[in-house]
N, C-alpha and C positions, 0 to 999 in steps of 0.2 A: 504494500500500500504506500502510495506517495505521501511524503511528509509535507509536501507543499501543494495543497489542493488548487486546482485550476479555478474553481468558482467559490473560493473561500469567502469573499466579500458577499456574494449573492446568497450563499447558504446561511451565513450569519444573519443577514437581514431577514430572510424567510423565517429563521428560527426565532428571531426577536418578535416578529409579528405574531408568531404562534404562542408566545408567552415565555420564551427563554430569555436569559440575561444577555447582555451584549458581550459578555466575556466567555463565550463558548470556546472550549479548548480546540487546538488545532487537530488533535487526535480524533475528537468527536466529529468535527467538520469533515476530516478526511474519510472517516468511516461512512458518514452519510453520503458523501460524494461517490464513494466506491459502490455503495448500495444502489444509488440512483443511476449510476452509469450502467451497472448490470441490468437494471430494469429497462433502460432505454435501448440497450443493445438487444435485449430479448424482444422488445416491441418491434424494432425495425427488422430484425431477422425473421420473426414470424410473419410480419407484413410482407416481406420479400417472398417468403414461401407461398403465401396466398396469391400474390401477384403472379408468381411463376406458374401456378396451377391454371391461371387464366391465360397464360401465354404472354404476359406482359413483362417487360424488362425493368419496369419501375413500379413502385407501389403508390397507392393513393390514400387520401383521407380515410376512405371506407375500410381499407385494409387495417388501419390502426384501430378505428372505432369498433370494428367487428370483434376484436379481441376482448372487449369488455362490454359486449352487447347485452349481456344478462344483468349488468349493473345499470339499471334504468336511471338511477339518480346521477351517476357519473356521465352517462350519455347525454342526459338533459343539460348538465352543467357545461359540457363541451359544446353542445348545440347553442346554448345561450351565449357562450363566449364568442363563438364564431358569428352568431347573429349580431351581437353588439359591435363587433369589428366591422361587419358588413354595413350596418346602419351608419356608423361613423364615417366609413368611406363614402357611402352614398350621399351623406350630408356635406361632403367635401370638407370634412374636418382636416386640420393640418396633420402632418405625419406624426408629430409629437403626441397629439391626443390619441391617435389611432394606436400607437405603440404602447400607450399607458393603460390599455384595457387589461385588467387582471382578474384573479380569482374572485376577489371581493366584489368587483363590479358584476361579474356573472351571477354570483350568489344573490345579490340584492336587486337584480334586474326585474322591476315590477312597476306597476302604475295602474291607471284606470283601465276600464274595459277596452277603450279605444287603443290605448298603448299596448294592452295585452294582445289584441288582435293584430296590431302592426308587428309586434314582436313575434307572434306565431307565424306570420307570413315570412318574416325575415329568417326565422329558424328553419322553416321548410325550404326556403330558397338557398340558404347557405350550407345546410347539412342534410340533404335528402338521403335517407338510408335505403338502399335497394332491397334489404330484407324486410322492411316495414310494409305491412299490408296496404298502408295509405299510398304507396307508390304505384298501386294499380290504377289510381284515379288521377286524371290530369289536374283537377282542381277540387279542393275540399271547401265547401261553403261553411261559413261560421255558423255555429248553432249552440245548443245547450251544452254539448260536450266540451266546447272550448271554455265556456264559463266555469263548468264543473272542474275542469283540469286546472284552471288558474286559481280557483278557490282552494283546491287541495295544495297547490304550490305555495300559496300565501302563508300558510301555517309554518312551513319549513323556512320560508324567507324571513318571516318575522322572528323566528328563533335565532337565525343567523344575525339579524339586525340587533337583537337584544344582546347577543354575545359580543358583537363589535362595540356596542354601546358600553357594555361592562368593561371592556378592555380600555376604553378611552375615558371612562368616568372620572378617574382621579389623576389624570395626566396634567402635567403643566403644559404651557404653550410650547416649550422647547421639546418636550417628550412627544406631544401630539404631532408636531412638525416632523420629527424623526420617524415616528410610526407611519405617518402618511407617505413619506418618501420611501420607506422600506417596503410598503405594500406593493410597489411596482417592481420589486426585484424579480429578475427572470434569467434563466440560463441562456435564452435566445435573444433577448432584447439587446441590440447593438453589439452582440458577440456571436454572430452567426457563423463566421469562419472558425472561430475557436471551438464552438459547440460541435460543428461538423467533424472537426479533427478529433475532438474528445470522445465522441460516441461512434465514430467510424462511418458516418453518412458519406456516401460516395465511394466507400471502400467495401464495407460490409453489405450495404444496400443503398439504393438511391430512390428518390421520389420524383413525381412530376413537379416541374418548376412552378407550374401555375396553381398547385394545390396549397392548402394551409397546413401542411405537415409540420413545419417548424413551429407554427403557432400552437398546434395541438400538443406537440411534445413539450413546448415551454409551459403550457398550462398544466399538463399532467405532472411534470417534474415539480412544479411549485406546490401542487396539491400533495404530492408524495412527501416532500420535505415537511410540509405543515403537519401531515398526519403522523409521521414518524416522531416529530418533536412533541406533539400533544400526547401521544401514547407514552413516550419516554418520560415526560413530565409527570404523567399520571402514575407511572411505576415508581418514580422517585418519591412522589408524595406518599404513596402507599407504604413504601419502605420507611420513610421518616415517621409515619404514624405508628407503624409496628415497633420501631425503635423507641418511640415515646412510651408506648404501652408496656414494653418489656423492661426498659431500663429507666424510664422516667426522665429521659434526656430532654432538656429544653434547648433545642438547636435552632440556630437562625435559619436553617433550611426549612423549618416547619412554619408555613405561613397560612395554612388552610388551603383547601382546594380552590377557593375563590381567587387566590393569588395567581393560580395558573392561568386564569382567564383575563387578568389585568396587568398592565405595565405600571407598577407602582413601587413604593418603597419596599414592600415585602418581596417583590420580584428581584429588586436590586440586591437585597440582603441574602437571598437564597443562592446556594452554590449551583454552578452549572451542572447540567446532566452529564453523566459519565458514559463512556463507551458501552459499559455493561447494560445500562438502561436502554441504549439505542439498539444493541444486539437483541435484547429481550423483546423490545417492541417489534423489531423486524421479524423475529421468530414467530410472534403472535400473528403477524400478517400472513405468514406462510403456513400456519397450522392447518388451514383448510385442505391444502394439497396432501399433507401427510396423513390427515385423518381419513381422507377418502381415497387414498392411494390403493390401487388394486394389488392383491397378493396372489402369488403363484407359488405353490409348494412351500408356503411359509416365508417367501421372500417378497418384500415390498418392491414394487416397480420403481423405476427412477423417478424421483420427485420432480414435479413440474414447478416452474417458477410462477408464483402468484403475483399479480400486480398489487402494489401497495395501495 
């Protein structure tokens, strides 16, 4: 494992937004980068295999999305992300605004019924999925199904908005400015060449130049870092609570679970997560493949890599 991560700054910023301190260790950042790199290589290699079956030399957006098609929430987030970028491009927003679309924007993308229907059309136009039954029809008229779908999404969106509000509730102006800036951290934003070299795009596999493959990979990697960090923080918190119960230690690491969701003094006092927390969090994301792995004569088949 490299001691000098390529995307150290970006990963630290993503971890900070997820609730980590700004002093994440180089070892922890290197471990996360290594995990994410393996995930990206797995994504593009599998996408290339799908493209080869179709007789294509390059893979497309759909070859990536197909790999997590059963995760409806993730597919929806990617579609919203692509739709938001498409809407900003169509409104002739400047390049800076288009590039600053991020995970938080996709999560909180909501509005009135008119906005929802416009978003729905943008989603369909920007990320039409060929395995979806709706692709059998040239045009889908708006109806009760649209309203019901968006009412269901509102509950999830409101929860994410509350979580974001909790994170920023006790921030100073300087902390909020930093948090707002770090929200836009990305592996692919303004570092396309470095990202392609890092994950082997163009060598391991390549994609259609006109597709949003880099945008999708940038979005997915940001989500992966966020999820790993949140899970590692939860494991650290559980460990600290157990230590408090067993030994009665009053440690500055223990700030209550609420501290994990906000960037405040408790967060600054807490020690950074360690590599063992990250490894445990990663193992938890891979438990599905080990639990459901096929056995033959008492031997488990080769474990597949699960997306974080």
